[in-house]
LOBATI-156567 format. One record per residue (C-alpha): residue number from 1; x negated, y negated, z negated. Coordinates in Angstrom, 3 decimals, decimal comma. Layout:
! residues N
<r NUM; <X; Y; Z>>
...
! end
This chain:
! residues 326
<r 1; <-93,769; -105,020; -110,987>>
<r 2; <-92,841; -102,748; -108,509>>
<r 3; <-94,831; -99,591; -108,288>>
<r 4; <-94,844; -97,394; -104,765>>
<r 5; <-96,814; -93,919; -103,438>>
<r 6; <-100,039; -94,550; -101,981>>
<r 7; <-99,511; -93,293; -98,830>>
<r 8; <-98,812; -89,020; -98,596>>
<r 9; <-99,639; -88,877; -102,215>>
<r 10; <-97,431; -88,935; -105,699>>
<r 11; <-100,011; -91,382; -107,517>>
<r 12; <-98,050; -94,825; -108,070>>
<r 13; <-99,905; -98,059; -107,764>>
<r 14; <-99,124; -101,694; -108,297>>
<r 15; <-97,983; -103,456; -105,495>>
<r 16; <-100,774; -105,770; -106,504>>
<r 17; <-104,129; -104,560; -106,155>>
<r 18; <-107,164; -106,417; -108,763>>
<r 19; <-109,960; -106,623; -106,683>>
<r 20; <-113,009; -107,131; -108,938>>
<r 21; <-115,673; -107,831; -106,963>>
<r 22; <-115,125; -111,572; -108,646>>
<r 23; <-116,774; -109,793; -112,040>>
<r 24; <-119,829; -108,556; -113,498>>
<r 25; <-123,059; -110,326; -114,986>>
<r 26; <-126,126; -111,960; -113,725>>
<r 27; <-124,505; -112,188; -110,261>>
<r 28; <-126,614; -114,302; -107,670>>
<r 29; <-123,464; -115,370; -106,173>>
<r 30; <-122,344; -118,452; -107,773>>
<r 31; <-118,663; -118,159; -107,597>>
<r 32; <-118,686; -114,820; -109,776>>
<r 33; <-117,154; -114,944; -112,960>>
<r 34; <-119,315; -113,550; -116,138>>
<r 35; <-117,769; -110,450; -117,718>>
<r 36; <-116,430; -112,638; -121,032>>
<r 37; <-115,164; -115,081; -118,644>>
<r 38; <-113,026; -112,419; -116,573>>
<r 39; <-111,397; -110,567; -119,902>>
<r 40; <-108,937; -113,272; -119,891>>
<r 41; <-107,832; -112,399; -116,245>>
<r 42; <-107,564; -109,315; -116,308>>
<r 43; <-105,572; -109,133; -119,155>>
<r 44; <-103,038; -111,643; -117,345>>
<r 45; <-103,010; -108,800; -114,726>>
<r 46; <-102,646; -106,234; -117,121>>
<r 47; <-99,836; -108,021; -118,819>>
<r 48; <-97,671; -108,407; -114,988>>
<r 49; <-97,678; -104,799; -114,293>>
<r 50; <-100,901; -104,541; -113,052>>
<r 51; <-102,447; -100,609; -112,406>>
<r 52; <-104,274; -100,520; -109,469>>
<r 53; <-107,934; -101,726; -109,453>>
<r 54; <-110,735; -102,122; -106,995>>
<r 55; <-114,383; -102,452; -106,663>>
<r 56; <-117,719; -101,265; -105,447>>
<r 57; <-121,392; -99,875; -106,248>>
<r 58; <-122,440; -102,762; -104,216>>
<r 59; <-121,101; -105,761; -105,369>>
<r 60; <-122,936; -107,614; -108,111>>
<r 61; <-125,106; -104,415; -107,248>>
<r 62; <-123,613; -102,318; -109,435>>
<r 63; <-122,564; -105,051; -112,399>>
<r 64; <-119,001; -105,776; -110,918>>
<r 65; <-118,518; -101,776; -111,720>>
<r 66; <-119,763; -102,211; -115,574>>
<r 67; <-117,696; -104,921; -115,923>>
<r 68; <-114,703; -103,047; -114,832>>
<r 69; <-115,729; -99,884; -116,861>>
<r 70; <-115,740; -102,141; -120,017>>
<r 71; <-112,361; -104,590; -119,243>>
<r 72; <-110,017; -101,759; -118,213>>
<r 73; <-111,244; -99,575; -121,730>>
<r 74; <-110,333; -102,349; -123,915>>
<r 75; <-106,464; -102,665; -122,221>>
<r 76; <-105,839; -99,033; -120,925>>
<r 77; <-106,136; -95,530; -121,814>>
<r 78; <-107,628; -93,903; -118,488>>
<r 79; <-104,428; -92,462; -117,439>>
<r 80; <-102,663; -95,329; -117,098>>
<r 81; <-104,938; -96,640; -114,801>>
<r 82; <-105,914; -95,940; -110,875>>
<r 83; <-109,517; -97,184; -110,192>>
<r 84; <-110,938; -97,256; -106,640>>
<r 85; <-114,826; -98,039; -105,687>>
<r 86; <-116,886; -97,505; -102,433>>
<r 87; <-120,308; -95,999; -100,890>>
<r 88; <-122,379; -96,434; -98,026>>
<r 89; <-123,209; -99,892; -98,564>>
<r 90; <-127,591; -100,704; -99,465>>
<r 91; <-128,090; -99,731; -103,135>>
<r 92; <-131,891; -100,281; -102,689>>
<r 93; <-135,107; -100,299; -100,428>>
<r 94; <-135,340; -96,907; -99,423>>
<r 95; <-134,081; -95,284; -96,109>>
<r 96; <-131,619; -93,176; -98,195>>
<r 97; <-130,032; -95,592; -100,676>>
<r 98; <-127,107; -96,297; -98,309>>
<r 99; <-124,690; -94,305; -95,737>>
<r 100; <-122,627; -91,379; -95,788>>
<r 101; <-124,813; -88,461; -96,149>>
<r 102; <-124,756; -85,470; -98,669>>
<r 103; <-127,356; -86,759; -100,485>>
<r 104; <-126,291; -90,639; -100,815>>
<r 105; <-122,475; -89,813; -101,472>>
<r 106; <-123,989; -86,892; -104,844>>
<r 107; <-125,858; -90,035; -105,513>>
<r 108; <-123,641; -92,789; -105,459>>
<r 109; <-120,738; -91,455; -107,255>>
<r 110; <-122,711; -90,222; -110,217>>
<r 111; <-124,242; -93,738; -110,183>>
<r 112; <-120,518; -95,647; -109,403>>
<r 113; <-119,235; -93,411; -112,552>>
<r 114; <-121,984; -93,852; -114,947>>
<r 115; <-121,613; -97,455; -114,830>>
<r 116; <-117,850; -97,232; -115,054>>
<r 117; <-117,959; -95,336; -117,912>>
<r 118; <-115,755; -92,799; -116,484>>
<r 119; <-115,311; -88,986; -115,564>>
<r 120; <-113,777; -89,628; -112,629>>
<r 121; <-112,283; -92,374; -110,198>>
<r 122; <-108,987; -92,360; -108,504>>
<r 123; <-110,205; -93,384; -105,409>>
<r 124; <-113,223; -92,838; -103,698>>
<r 125; <-113,395; -94,990; -100,327>>
<r 126; <-116,301; -95,296; -97,703>>
<r 127; <-117,220; -98,177; -97,569>>
<r 128; <-117,091; -98,771; -93,479>>
<r 129; <-118,555; -96,165; -90,223>>
<r 130; <-121,836; -94,671; -90,772>>
<r 131; <-123,362; -94,484; -87,374>>
<r 132; <-126,281; -92,571; -88,633>>
<r 133; <-124,398; -89,665; -90,345>>
<r 134; <-121,740; -87,320; -88,605>>
<r 135; <-118,858; -87,435; -89,957>>
<r 136; <-118,623; -83,640; -90,397>>
<r 137; <-121,435; -84,402; -93,035>>
<r 138; <-119,385; -86,974; -94,443>>
<r 139; <-116,052; -84,851; -94,593>>
<r 140; <-117,527; -82,113; -95,927>>
<r 141; <-119,187; -83,735; -99,163>>
<r 142; <-116,159; -85,904; -99,962>>
<r 143; <-114,155; -83,049; -99,911>>
<r 144; <-117,191; -81,299; -102,599>>
<r 145; <-116,457; -84,571; -104,641>>
<r 146; <-112,292; -84,275; -105,165>>
<r 147; <-113,268; -80,626; -105,555>>
<r 148; <-115,725; -81,136; -108,234>>
<r 149; <-113,127; -83,077; -110,051>>
<r 150; <-115,462; -86,494; -109,713>>
<r 151; <-112,642; -88,505; -107,571>>
<r 152; <-108,691; -87,389; -106,891>>
<r 153; <-108,297; -88,706; -103,853>>
<r 154; <-110,686; -90,909; -100,494>>
<r 155; <-110,338; -93,147; -98,886>>
<r 156; <-111,706; -95,771; -96,066>>
<r 157; <-112,126; -99,338; -95,285>>
<r 158; <-113,253; -101,469; -92,225>>
<r 159; <-114,006; -99,196; -88,895>>
<r 160; <-111,880; -98,551; -85,411>>
<r 161; <-109,125; -96,789; -85,001>>
<r 162; <-110,762; -93,939; -82,849>>
<r 163; <-113,200; -93,604; -85,827>>
<r 164; <-110,550; -93,233; -88,427>>
<r 165; <-108,715; -90,773; -86,265>>
<r 166; <-111,883; -89,001; -85,624>>
<r 167; <-112,466; -88,389; -89,853>>
<r 168; <-108,719; -87,241; -90,128>>
<r 169; <-109,239; -84,663; -87,977>>
<r 170; <-112,435; -83,780; -88,751>>
<r 171; <-111,106; -82,809; -92,552>>
<r 172; <-107,488; -81,346; -90,877>>
<r 173; <-109,892; -78,676; -88,792>>
<r 174; <-111,914; -77,946; -91,774>>
<r 175; <-109,049; -77,597; -94,324>>
<r 176; <-111,011; -80,657; -96,394>>
<r 177; <-109,485; -83,357; -98,013>>
<r 178; <-108,209; -86,170; -95,615>>
<r 179; <-107,958; -90,115; -95,993>>
<r 180; <-105,061; -90,995; -98,283>>
<r 181; <-105,675; -95,023; -97,511>>
<r 182; <-107,063; -97,738; -95,749>>
<r 183; <-108,807; -100,739; -96,844>>
<r 184; <-109,004; -102,896; -93,641>>
<r 185; <-109,031; -107,088; -93,227>>
<r 186; <-105,709; -108,091; -92,414>>
<r 187; <-104,213; -111,669; -93,455>>
<r 188; <-102,532; -114,054; -91,323>>
<r 189; <-105,610; -115,291; -89,973>>
<r 190; <-106,967; -111,723; -88,849>>
<r 191; <-104,107; -109,684; -87,414>>
<r 192; <-106,047; -107,808; -85,062>>
<r 193; <-105,637; -104,581; -87,176>>
<r 194; <-101,754; -104,413; -85,895>>
<r 195; <-103,116; -103,024; -82,043>>
<r 196; <-104,455; -99,838; -83,255>>
<r 197; <-105,083; -99,204; -86,840>>
<r 198; <-101,993; -100,127; -88,349>>
<r 199; <-99,584; -98,024; -86,044>>
<r 200; <-102,077; -95,063; -86,930>>
<r 201; <-101,936; -95,502; -90,132>>
<r 202; <-97,834; -95,680; -89,982>>
<r 203; <-97,763; -92,765; -87,938>>
<r 204; <-100,095; -90,476; -90,322>>
<r 205; <-98,030; -92,023; -93,347>>
<r 206; <-101,610; -93,561; -94,705>>
<r 207; <-101,053; -96,514; -97,576>>
<r 208; <-102,799; -99,916; -95,789>>
<r 209; <-104,673; -101,836; -98,984>>
<r 210; <-105,677; -104,929; -96,709>>
<r 211; <-108,908; -106,850; -98,360>>
<r 212; <-109,253; -110,493; -98,049>>
<r 213; <-105,637; -110,969; -98,291>>
<r 214; <-105,932; -114,609; -98,754>>
<r 215; <-108,616; -115,065; -96,116>>
<r 216; <-111,276; -115,699; -98,391>>
<r 217; <-109,762; -118,037; -100,391>>
<r 218; <-108,667; -120,077; -96,476>>
<r 219; <-105,455; -119,679; -96,192>>
<r 220; <-105,084; -121,418; -100,062>>
<r 221; <-106,450; -124,497; -98,621>>
<r 222; <-110,174; -123,947; -99,990>>
<r 223; <-111,999; -125,753; -96,882>>
<r 224; <-110,252; -128,314; -94,420>>
<r 225; <-110,727; -128,696; -90,699>>
<r 226; <-113,527; -131,387; -91,163>>
<r 227; <-115,473; -129,468; -92,840>>
<r 228; <-114,628; -130,093; -97,183>>
<r 229; <-115,177; -127,586; -99,436>>
<r 230; <-112,904; -127,568; -102,302>>
<r 231; <-114,288; -124,958; -104,572>>
<r 232; <-117,488; -123,185; -105,255>>
<r 233; <-117,150; -119,961; -103,504>>
<r 234; <-115,880; -122,104; -100,166>>
<r 235; <-119,006; -124,449; -100,448>>
<r 236; <-121,764; -120,956; -101,240>>
<r 237; <-119,773; -118,126; -98,894>>
<r 238; <-121,425; -117,957; -96,074>>
<r 239; <-119,407; -115,099; -94,868>>
<r 240; <-115,784; -117,703; -94,446>>
<r 241; <-117,686; -119,472; -91,951>>
<r 242; <-118,783; -116,977; -89,921>>
<r 243; <-115,249; -115,066; -90,206>>
<r 244; <-112,804; -118,023; -90,064>>
<r 245; <-114,075; -120,820; -88,573>>
<r 246; <-111,800; -121,430; -85,520>>
<r 247; <-109,346; -124,622; -84,731>>
<r 248; <-106,704; -121,673; -84,393>>
<r 249; <-107,570; -120,868; -87,923>>
<r 250; <-106,440; -123,788; -89,079>>
<r 251; <-103,565; -124,146; -87,365>>
<r 252; <-102,172; -121,014; -89,553>>
<r 253; <-103,393; -122,349; -92,731>>
<r 254; <-101,282; -125,657; -92,078>>
<r 255; <-98,356; -123,566; -90,912>>
<r 256; <-98,714; -121,840; -94,347>>
<r 257; <-99,050; -124,936; -96,268>>
<r 258; <-95,682; -126,281; -94,641>>
<r 259; <-93,704; -123,372; -95,537>>
<r 260; <-95,313; -123,339; -99,225>>
<r 261; <-93,615; -126,763; -99,358>>
<r 262; <-90,635; -126,109; -98,168>>
<r 263; <-90,165; -123,744; -100,660>>
<r 264; <-91,807; -125,475; -103,383>>
<r 265; <-94,673; -122,907; -104,238>>
<r 266; <-98,502; -122,794; -103,481>>
<r 267; <-99,578; -121,326; -100,138>>
<r 268; <-101,640; -118,432; -102,050>>
<r 269; <-97,809; -117,449; -102,872>>
<r 270; <-96,830; -117,946; -99,437>>
<r 271; <-99,726; -115,984; -97,340>>
<r 272; <-99,352; -112,577; -99,582>>
<r 273; <-95,824; -112,567; -100,088>>
<r 274; <-96,157; -112,145; -96,122>>
<r 275; <-98,788; -109,437; -96,160>>
<r 276; <-96,392; -107,507; -98,536>>
<r 277; <-93,384; -107,783; -95,983>>
<r 278; <-95,657; -106,153; -93,320>>
<r 279; <-94,815; -103,090; -92,459>>
<r 280; <-97,264; -99,857; -94,223>>
<r 281; <-98,733; -102,762; -96,736>>
<r 282; <-98,794; -101,066; -99,637>>
<r 283; <-101,037; -103,512; -102,001>>
<r 284; <-103,113; -106,377; -100,952>>
<r 285; <-106,751; -106,258; -103,212>>
<r 286; <-106,421; -109,577; -104,724>>
<r 287; <-110,006; -111,010; -106,067>>
<r 288; <-109,494; -113,282; -109,055>>
<r 289; <-111,725; -116,061; -110,332>>
<r 290; <-108,621; -118,054; -112,457>>
<r 291; <-105,775; -117,280; -114,153>>
<r 292; <-103,915; -119,148; -111,679>>
<r 293; <-104,949; -116,675; -108,921>>
<r 294; <-103,049; -113,725; -110,868>>
<r 295; <-100,176; -115,783; -111,766>>
<r 296; <-99,682; -116,624; -107,947>>
<r 297; <-100,460; -112,997; -106,572>>
<r 298; <-97,346; -111,946; -109,304>>
<r 299; <-95,335; -114,460; -108,308>>
<r 300; <-96,051; -113,569; -104,622>>
<r 301; <-94,677; -109,869; -105,280>>
<r 302; <-91,270; -111,442; -106,225>>
<r 303; <-91,173; -114,162; -103,528>>
<r 304; <-88,405; -113,468; -100,636>>
<r 305; <-88,903; -114,528; -97,323>>
<r 306; <-86,515; -114,591; -94,506>>
<r 307; <-86,954; -113,502; -90,779>>
<r 308; <-87,098; -117,189; -90,122>>
<r 309; <-90,843; -117,909; -92,360>>
<r 310; <-91,719; -114,616; -90,865>>
<r 311; <-91,591; -115,841; -87,257>>
<r 312; <-92,952; -119,322; -88,075>>
<r 313; <-95,451; -117,913; -90,068>>
<r 314; <-96,677; -115,296; -87,423>>
<r 315; <-96,146; -118,152; -84,206>>
<r 316; <-99,602; -120,140; -84,394>>
<r 317; <-101,976; -116,924; -83,816>>
<r 318; <-104,227; -116,616; -81,676>>
<r 319; <-106,017; -113,052; -80,844>>
<r 320; <-109,466; -112,847; -82,296>>
<r 321; <-112,871; -110,661; -81,838>>
<r 322; <-112,992; -107,647; -84,440>>
<r 323; <-114,321; -108,898; -87,471>>
<r 324; <-115,047; -107,068; -90,648>>
<r 325; <-116,305; -103,879; -89,067>>
<r 326; <-120,211; -104,457; -90,111>>
! end
């Protein structure tokens, strides 16, 4: 496993981040794996050198954080791992059970730490932009969370580049803690981040840790043009249908399959390797529900693509509307 610095920090992370959204007991999502079944999957990632794990308070209404904390405590000393979680999505019916206000962030970090069974998280991320809360308030309270020792670093998830720049400027102006990474929507099917956000991150030396690197399984062939659903998730994940349904998306899927066949590897390895070859990408966040997904992620980190491979993979892409900021 290769390890790199997380953006401008001295924190070393594996080039594969294990997404923990797929794990947790009693989830209402049919494809989520119960904690006991998730243990060998997480263990395989750990044995492969993964030290970076991402979750969020909203995943399975907190069950993912609970599973994350218990599973990781069986395999690592706390100092060995980098744990990331998020705040901002609705965690209850109340008006203040969501968003990025001082009230909700303070309540959110304490609740996340209780569920994780940890004294701190390494990376505390805002889970999208909050149009109801002034960014000044959000950046100040995130700085307070770091000063209180409850988070080591802070980060953001999908938003417009102007919003990210505004947040960073606000922190810089007041001497507050800046964001060190951007968890954005980026894969071979959706590359709009290359227009503004990724160049901004490159200029600011901010790490890019993409979510949905396999387009919710589309790049592995879990859905077909004809509408066939080949996995439980493909058959029950309505977000996939909303985000990835264009004919051109399947042109990209076909090209990935062609290159994979020529190289004699699964399509997932090709799609992940492409991301790992892209400038600024530190660690794709790979969601898994079976051991083979971990195997593919670890192998992708070792797979070298030629300039011609990269050109061919990128060739079928067509522009998309903005997806993933909601």
